[in-house]
C-alpha positions as CSV (number, residue, x, y, z in Angstrom):
1,M,8.0,-18.1,50.2
2,T,11.5,-18.4,51.6
3,R,14.4,-16.5,50.2
4,T,16.0,-19.7,48.7
5,K,12.7,-20.6,47.0
6,C,12.2,-17.1,45.7
7,L,15.7,-17.0,44.1
8,L,15.3,-20.5,42.7
9,F,12.1,-19.4,41.1
10,I,13.7,-16.3,39.6
11,A,16.6,-18.3,38.2
12,L,14.3,-20.8,36.6
13,C,12.0,-18.2,35.0
14,L,14.8,-16.0,33.4
15,P,15.6,-18.5,30.6
16,L,12.1,-17.9,29.3
17,F,13.2,-14.4,28.3
18,I,16.6,-15.3,26.7
19,P,16.8,-15.5,22.8
20,G,16.7,-19.1,21.7
21,G,14.7,-20.2,24.8
22,R,11.5,-20.6,22.8
23,V,10.3,-23.4,20.4
24,N,11.1,-22.6,16.8
25,A,7.9,-21.2,15.2
26,A,9.0,-20.5,11.6
27,E,6.2,-22.7,10.1
28,T,3.5,-21.1,12.3
29,Q,4.8,-17.6,11.5
30,G,4.9,-18.2,7.7
31,R,1.5,-19.8,7.6
32,S,-0.2,-17.2,9.8
33,L,1.2,-14.2,8.0
34,S,0.5,-15.7,4.5
35,N,-3.1,-16.3,5.5
36,L,-3.5,-12.7,6.6
37,V,-1.9,-11.3,3.5
38,A,-4.2,-13.4,1.3
39,E,-7.3,-12.3,3.3
40,A,-6.3,-8.7,3.0
41,L,-5.8,-9.0,-0.8
42,A,-9.2,-10.6,-1.1
43,K,-11.2,-8.4,1.2
44,N,-9.6,-4.9,1.6
45,P,-12.2,-2.4,0.4
46,E,-9.5,0.2,-0.6
47,L,-7.8,-2.4,-2.9
48,Q,-11.1,-3.5,-4.3
49,A,-12.0,0.2,-5.1
50,A,-8.6,0.6,-6.9
51,R,-9.4,-2.5,-9.0
52,S,-12.8,-1.2,-9.9
53,R,-11.4,2.1,-10.8
54,W,-9.0,0.4,-13.2
55,E,-11.9,-1.7,-14.7
56,M,-13.9,1.5,-15.1
57,Y,-11.2,3.3,-17.1
58,E,-10.5,0.1,-19.2
59,R,-14.1,0.3,-20.3
60,K,-13.4,3.8,-21.8
61,V,-10.8,2.5,-24.3
62,L,-13.3,1.0,-26.9
63,P,-15.7,4.0,-26.9
64,A,-12.6,6.3,-27.4
65,R,-11.6,4.3,-30.5
66,S,-15.1,4.4,-32.0
67,L,-16.8,6.7,-34.3
68,D,-19.7,8.9,-33.1
69,D,-23.1,7.6,-33.8
70,P,-24.5,8.5,-37.3
71,R,-27.3,11.0,-37.4
72,L,-30.7,10.5,-39.0
73,G,-32.8,13.5,-39.9
74,L,-36.2,14.2,-41.5
75,S,-37.1,17.6,-43.0
76,F,-40.3,19.0,-44.4
77,S,-39.2,21.6,-47.2
78,N,-41.0,24.4,-49.1
79,Y,-44.6,24.0,-47.8
80,P,-46.8,26.9,-48.9
81,V,-47.5,29.1,-45.9
82,D,-51.2,29.7,-46.7
83,S,-52.2,26.1,-47.3
84,L,-49.3,23.8,-46.0
85,Q,-50.2,21.4,-48.8
86,A,-47.6,19.0,-50.3
87,D,-49.1,18.8,-53.8
88,E,-49.4,22.5,-54.7
89,T,-45.8,23.3,-55.8
90,P,-43.0,21.2,-57.4
91,M,-40.5,22.4,-54.8
92,T,-42.4,20.9,-51.8
93,G,-41.0,17.6,-50.5
94,N,-40.1,15.5,-47.4
95,E,-36.4,14.6,-47.1
96,L,-34.8,11.8,-45.1
97,Q,-31.1,12.5,-44.4
98,L,-28.4,10.2,-42.9
99,S,-25.0,11.6,-41.9
100,Q,-21.8,10.3,-40.4
101,A,-18.9,12.3,-38.9
102,F,-15.3,11.0,-39.6
103,P,-12.4,12.5,-37.7
104,F,-9.2,13.3,-39.7
105,P,-7.1,10.0,-40.0
106,G,-5.1,9.3,-36.9
107,K,-7.4,11.1,-34.5
108,L,-9.3,8.1,-33.4
109,D,-6.1,6.1,-32.8
110,A,-4.7,9.0,-30.7
111,R,-7.9,9.2,-28.6
112,G,-7.8,5.4,-28.1
113,E,-4.2,5.5,-27.1
114,M,-4.9,8.2,-24.5
115,A,-7.7,6.1,-23.0
116,E,-5.6,3.0,-23.1
117,Q,-2.6,4.6,-21.4
118,Q,-5.0,6.2,-18.7
119,A,-6.3,2.6,-18.0
120,L,-2.8,1.3,-17.8
121,W,-2.0,4.0,-15.2
122,Y,-4.8,2.8,-13.0
123,K,-4.0,-0.9,-13.6
124,S,-0.4,-0.4,-12.5
125,A,-1.6,1.7,-9.6
126,W,-3.8,-1.1,-8.4
127,E,-1.0,-3.6,-8.7
128,D,1.2,-1.3,-6.7
129,A,-1.5,-0.8,-4.1
130,R,-1.4,-4.6,-3.7
131,L,2.3,-4.4,-2.9
132,Q,1.7,-1.5,-0.4
133,L,-1.2,-3.4,1.2
134,V,1.0,-6.4,1.8
135,R,3.7,-4.2,3.4
136,K,1.0,-2.6,5.7
137,V,-0.3,-6.0,6.8
138,K,3.2,-7.3,7.5
139,D,4.2,-4.1,9.2
140,A,1.2,-4.2,11.5
141,W,1.7,-7.9,12.2
142,Y,5.3,-7.4,13.3
143,R,4.4,-4.4,15.4
144,L,1.7,-6.6,17.0
145,Y,4.2,-9.4,17.6
146,Y,6.5,-6.9,19.4
147,R,3.7,-5.7,21.6
148,D,2.7,-9.2,22.4
149,R,6.2,-10.2,23.5
150,A,6.6,-7.0,25.4
151,V,3.4,-7.5,27.3
152,A,4.4,-11.1,28.1
153,I,7.9,-10.2,29.3
154,T,6.5,-7.3,31.4
155,R,4.0,-9.5,33.0
156,K,6.5,-12.1,34.0
157,N,8.8,-9.4,35.4
158,I,5.9,-8.1,37.4
159,D,5.5,-11.6,38.9
160,L,9.2,-11.7,39.7
161,L,8.9,-8.3,41.4
162,D,5.9,-9.5,43.4
163,D,8.1,-12.3,44.8
164,F,10.9,-9.7,45.5
165,I,8.3,-7.6,47.3
166,Q,7.3,-10.6,49.4
167,L,10.8,-11.5,50.2
168,T,11.8,-7.9,51.2
169,E,8.7,-7.5,53.3
170,T,9.4,-10.7,55.1
171,R,13.1,-9.8,55.8
172,Y,12.0,-6.3,56.9
173,A,9.5,-7.8,59.3
174,V,12.1,-10.1,61.0
175,G,14.6,-7.2,61.1
176,T,17.1,-8.5,58.5
177,G,16.0,-6.2,55.6
178,L,15.6,-2.5,55.0
179,Q,12.5,-0.6,54.4
180,Q,14.0,1.1,51.3
181,D,14.3,-2.3,49.7
182,V,10.5,-2.8,50.1
183,L,9.8,0.7,48.7
184,K,12.3,0.3,45.9
185,A,10.6,-3.0,44.8
186,Q,7.1,-1.6,45.0
187,V,8.2,1.5,43.0
188,E,9.7,-0.6,40.2
189,R,6.6,-2.7,40.1
190,S,4.5,0.4,39.7
191,K,6.7,1.5,36.8
192,L,6.3,-1.8,35.2
193,M,2.5,-1.7,35.6
194,D,2.6,1.8,34.0
195,R,4.6,0.3,31.1
196,L,2.2,-2.7,30.9
197,F,-0.8,-0.3,30.6
198,T,0.9,1.6,27.8
199,L,1.8,-1.6,26.0
200,R,-1.8,-3.0,26.2
201,Q,-3.2,0.3,24.8
202,Q,-0.6,0.2,21.9
203,R,-1.4,-3.5,21.2
204,T,-5.2,-2.6,21.0
205,T,-4.4,0.2,18.5
206,V,-2.1,-1.9,16.4
207,L,-4.6,-4.8,16.4
208,A,-7.3,-2.5,15.2
209,D,-5.1,-1.2,12.5
210,L,-4.4,-4.7,11.3
211,N,-8.0,-5.7,11.4
212,T,-9.0,-2.7,9.5
213,L,-6.6,-3.7,6.6
214,L,-8.3,-7.1,6.7
215,A,-11.8,-5.7,6.7
216,R,-12.5,-7.3,10.1
217,P,-14.1,-5.9,13.2
218,T,-11.3,-4.0,15.0
219,A,-11.2,-6.2,18.1
220,S,-11.0,-9.6,16.2
221,P,-8.2,-11.8,17.6
222,V,-5.1,-12.5,15.5
223,A,-2.8,-15.4,16.2
224,I,0.8,-14.2,16.8
225,P,3.6,-16.8,17.3
226,A,5.8,-16.9,20.4
227,S,9.0,-16.3,18.4
228,L,10.0,-14.7,15.2
229,E,12.2,-15.9,12.4
230,M,14.6,-13.6,10.6
231,T,14.5,-13.4,6.8
232,E,17.9,-13.6,5.3
233,V,18.4,-10.8,2.7
234,K,21.2,-11.8,0.2
235,M,20.7,-9.0,-2.4
236,A,22.6,-5.7,-2.1
237,A,20.8,-2.4,-2.1
238,A,22.0,-1.4,-5.5
239,E,20.7,-4.7,-6.9
240,L,17.3,-4.1,-5.4
241,Q,17.3,-0.6,-7.0
242,D,18.1,-2.1,-10.4
243,L,15.4,-4.8,-10.0
244,S,12.8,-2.2,-8.9
245,R,12.6,-0.8,-12.5
246,E,11.1,-4.0,-13.8
247,N,9.3,-5.2,-10.6
248,R,7.7,-2.1,-9.1
249,P,4.3,-1.5,-10.9
250,L,4.3,2.3,-10.5
251,Y,7.1,2.6,-12.9
252,A,4.8,1.3,-15.5
253,S,2.1,3.8,-14.3
254,Y,4.5,6.8,-14.8
255,Q,5.5,5.4,-18.2
256,A,1.9,5.2,-19.1
257,L,1.4,8.8,-18.0
258,I,4.2,9.8,-20.3
259,D,2.7,8.0,-23.2
260,R,-0.7,9.5,-22.5
261,Y,0.6,13.0,-22.8
262,Q,2.4,12.1,-25.9
263,S,-0.8,10.8,-27.5
264,Q,-2.5,14.0,-26.3
265,R,0.2,16.0,-28.1
266,K,-0.3,13.8,-31.2
267,L,-4.0,14.5,-31.1
268,A,-3.5,18.2,-30.6
269,R,-1.3,18.4,-33.7
270,L,-3.8,16.5,-35.7
271,D,-6.4,19.0,-34.7
272,Y,-4.9,21.5,-37.2
273,Y,-6.5,19.3,-39.8
274,P,-10.3,19.2,-40.5
275,D,-12.8,16.5,-39.7
276,F,-15.3,15.4,-42.3
277,N,-19.1,14.9,-42.3
278,V,-20.5,12.7,-45.0
279,W,-24.3,12.8,-45.6
280,A,-26.9,11.3,-48.0
281,G,-30.5,12.3,-48.4
282,Y,-33.7,11.1,-50.1
283,R,-36.4,13.6,-51.0
284,M,-39.9,12.4,-51.5
285,R,-42.3,14.6,-53.6
286,D,-46.0,14.5,-54.5
287,E,-47.1,14.9,-58.1
288,V,-48.4,18.3,-58.8
289,T,-49.9,20.1,-61.9
290,G,-47.2,21.5,-64.1
291,D,-44.4,19.5,-62.6
292,P,-42.2,18.4,-65.6
293,V,-40.9,15.3,-63.7
294,R,-44.3,14.4,-62.3
295,G,-43.4,14.1,-58.6
296,T,-40.2,12.1,-59.1
297,D,-38.2,11.6,-55.9
298,F,-34.7,13.0,-55.6
299,V,-31.5,11.7,-54.0
300,S,-28.6,13.9,-52.9
301,A,-25.3,13.5,-51.1
302,G,-22.5,15.6,-49.8
303,I,-19.5,16.2,-47.6
304,S,-18.7,19.0,-45.2
305,I,-15.6,19.9,-43.2
306,N,-14.9,22.1,-40.3
307,L,-12.5,25.0,-40.9
308,P,-9.7,24.9,-38.4
309,I,-8.8,28.6,-38.8
310,W,-8.3,29.5,-35.1
311,K,-4.7,28.5,-34.9
312,K,-4.0,30.2,-31.6
313,K,-6.2,27.8,-29.5
314,R,-4.6,24.8,-31.3
315,K,-1.2,26.0,-30.6
316,E,-2.1,26.3,-26.9
317,A,-3.4,22.8,-27.0
318,V,-0.1,21.5,-28.4
319,A,1.8,23.5,-25.8
320,E,-0.4,22.1,-23.0
321,A,0.4,18.6,-24.2
322,E,4.1,19.2,-24.4
323,S,4.0,20.6,-20.8
324,G,2.2,17.5,-19.8
325,V,4.9,15.3,-21.3
326,R,7.7,17.3,-19.5
327,M,5.6,17.1,-16.2
328,A,5.1,13.3,-16.5
329,R,8.9,12.8,-17.3
330,R,9.8,14.8,-14.2
331,R,7.4,12.8,-12.1
332,F,8.8,9.6,-13.4
333,D,12.3,10.8,-12.4
334,D,11.1,11.9,-9.0
335,F,9.4,8.6,-8.4
336,R,12.6,6.7,-9.4
337,D,14.6,8.9,-7.0
338,R,12.1,8.3,-4.2
339,V,12.2,4.5,-4.8
340,H,16.0,4.5,-4.7
341,F,15.9,6.5,-1.5
342,S,13.3,4.2,0.1
343,I,15.4,1.1,-0.8
344,S,18.6,2.8,0.5
345,D,17.0,3.9,3.7
346,G,15.2,0.6,4.2
347,Y,18.4,-1.3,3.6
348,A,20.3,0.8,6.1
349,Q,17.6,0.2,8.7
350,L,17.8,-3.5,8.0
351,E,21.5,-3.7,8.4
352,K,21.4,-1.7,11.6
353,N,18.6,-3.9,13.0
354,R,20.3,-7.1,11.9
355,D,23.5,-6.0,13.6
356,L,21.6,-5.1,16.7
357,V,19.9,-8.4,16.8
358,A,23.2,-10.1,16.7
359,L,24.6,-7.8,19.3
360,Y,21.7,-8.3,21.7
361,K,21.8,-12.1,21.1
362,T,25.5,-12.8,21.4
363,G,26.6,-9.8,23.5
364,I,24.4,-7.6,25.4
365,I,21.8,-10.1,26.8
366,P,24.2,-12.8,27.7
367,Q,26.3,-10.1,29.5
368,A,23.3,-8.8,31.2
369,Q,22.4,-12.3,32.1
370,Q,25.8,-12.9,33.6
371,T,25.6,-9.6,35.5
372,Y,22.3,-10.6,36.9
373,E,23.5,-14.1,37.9
374,A,26.6,-12.6,39.6
375,S,24.5,-10.1,41.4
376,L,22.2,-12.9,42.5
377,S,25.1,-15.0,43.8
378,A,26.6,-12.0,45.5
379,Y,23.3,-11.1,47.1
380,Q,22.9,-14.6,48.5
381,V,26.2,-14.2,50.5
382,G,25.5,-10.5,51.3
383,D,28.2,-8.9,49.0
384,V,25.7,-6.7,47.1
385,D,22.6,-4.9,48.3
386,F,19.1,-5.5,47.2
387,L,18.9,-2.4,45.1
388,S,21.8,-3.6,42.9
389,L,20.0,-7.0,42.4
390,V,16.8,-5.3,41.3
391,D,18.8,-2.9,39.0
392,S,20.5,-5.8,37.3
393,L,17.2,-7.6,36.8
394,L,15.5,-4.5,35.3
395,T,18.5,-3.9,33.1
396,L,18.1,-7.5,31.7
397,Y,14.4,-6.8,31.3
398,R,15.1,-3.7,29.2
399,Y,17.4,-5.5,27.0
400,Q,14.9,-8.3,26.5
401,I,12.3,-5.8,25.4
402,D,14.8,-4.0,23.1
403,Y,15.8,-7.4,21.5
404,Q,12.2,-8.1,20.6
405,R,11.8,-4.6,19.2
406,V,14.8,-4.7,16.9
407,L,13.9,-8.2,15.8
408,A,10.4,-7.0,14.7
409,D,12.0,-3.9,13.2
410,Y,14.3,-6.0,11.1
411,Q,11.3,-7.8,9.6
412,R,9.5,-4.5,9.1
413,S,12.5,-3.3,7.1
414,V,12.3,-6.5,5.0
415,A,8.7,-5.7,4.2
416,Q,9.6,-2.1,3.4
417,L,12.2,-3.3,0.9
418,E,9.8,-5.7,-0.7
419,A,7.2,-3.0,-1.2
420,A,9.7,-0.4,-2.5
421,S,11.5,-2.8,-4.9
422,G,8.7,-5.1,-5.8
423,V,11.1,-8.0,-5.3
424,P,9.8,-10.8,-2.9
425,L,12.2,-11.5,-0.1
426,E,10.1,-13.5,2.2
427,D,11.3,-16.9,1.0
428,E,10.7,-19.6,3.6
429,S,13.8,-21.5,2.3
430,A,16.0,-18.5,2.9
431,K,15.0,-17.9,6.5
432,A,17.8,-17.8,9.1
433,P,17.3,-19.2,12.5
434,R,16.6,-16.7,15.2
């Protein structure tokens, strides 16, 4: 390949790496990512386990509100030891007894409230797990996008360096080039190959991570668009923090935890009062000689209570529940603070990446492109050496890679804000052009 053809090839290939040089793929991006999210929500085993755990605890509510089963007993009373006959003495008889335990009023309700709040905890935890799974899928998808673009850009730059190497070898062979130019081009190509190997390994790892979330085989292919659209976030960080109180499911979990310990405290206080056991019996007798009532059957009934005299253990039970209420409230406060920090940190990352995208798109990459083109023109007339030309090309390459990274990181920040606040931001109508 002649020098002129080589330079023309380089000039034609470079626009492939410049922002805006690809076909808009917003529709493909949204459809592909939405399908993956739906698949993960339907198939992810960890999420399914969280749902089953909630359903398991939901089934505990009705039993907790229900009375214990009644008890049925049969007794054989006052049989003579020597004969064991039922018709020898008037005292002998067989008694059928039915009993039912009744907790002190309010205890069943308190137990039911505890079970219900425990189920609400796991329900909200499952709903929050859905949010976090969506974030993980989006995060892995955007990381995969960056690796795909980085691999493609690196491959194209390796192809360009192959042409550089051919050019420098030809010039060196005819005595118009330097050996150091050949060596420099070969070294830079080796560096890019090293980078390519690393990127391929990273892509394999990220793909396996994404497929694991989707409950697929780790090597299953995933379609990634050639370009990425930026989601425009119009809400301020403070607004997202305020909205998170109503939209983040784990807030409801921690409130349910507080309510559970309050119900436990209520039950512990009610335990100072006795429970009741009501019973009724029917005694069957045989007629015996000398029996004034001639074997008449008897009925009986009664009520018994436990005696809650051990106050110390009940006092400790109330203290335990009060400590649980304080613990749950502190956990609620800690969770709120962590959510606010996550939103604040994610928003700061988003603003940084948004500014970097604009800087790379409107400043750094066009400037690096101009520098390369100037070096190319100067090299054609012999005003700059080959090393300067290669350096300008590799500088442009690094900025192209960095641009794709911050673009993906911006979308990852959006996903983080969605998961932290519970507020959906991925609105197709709000997408800004890349």
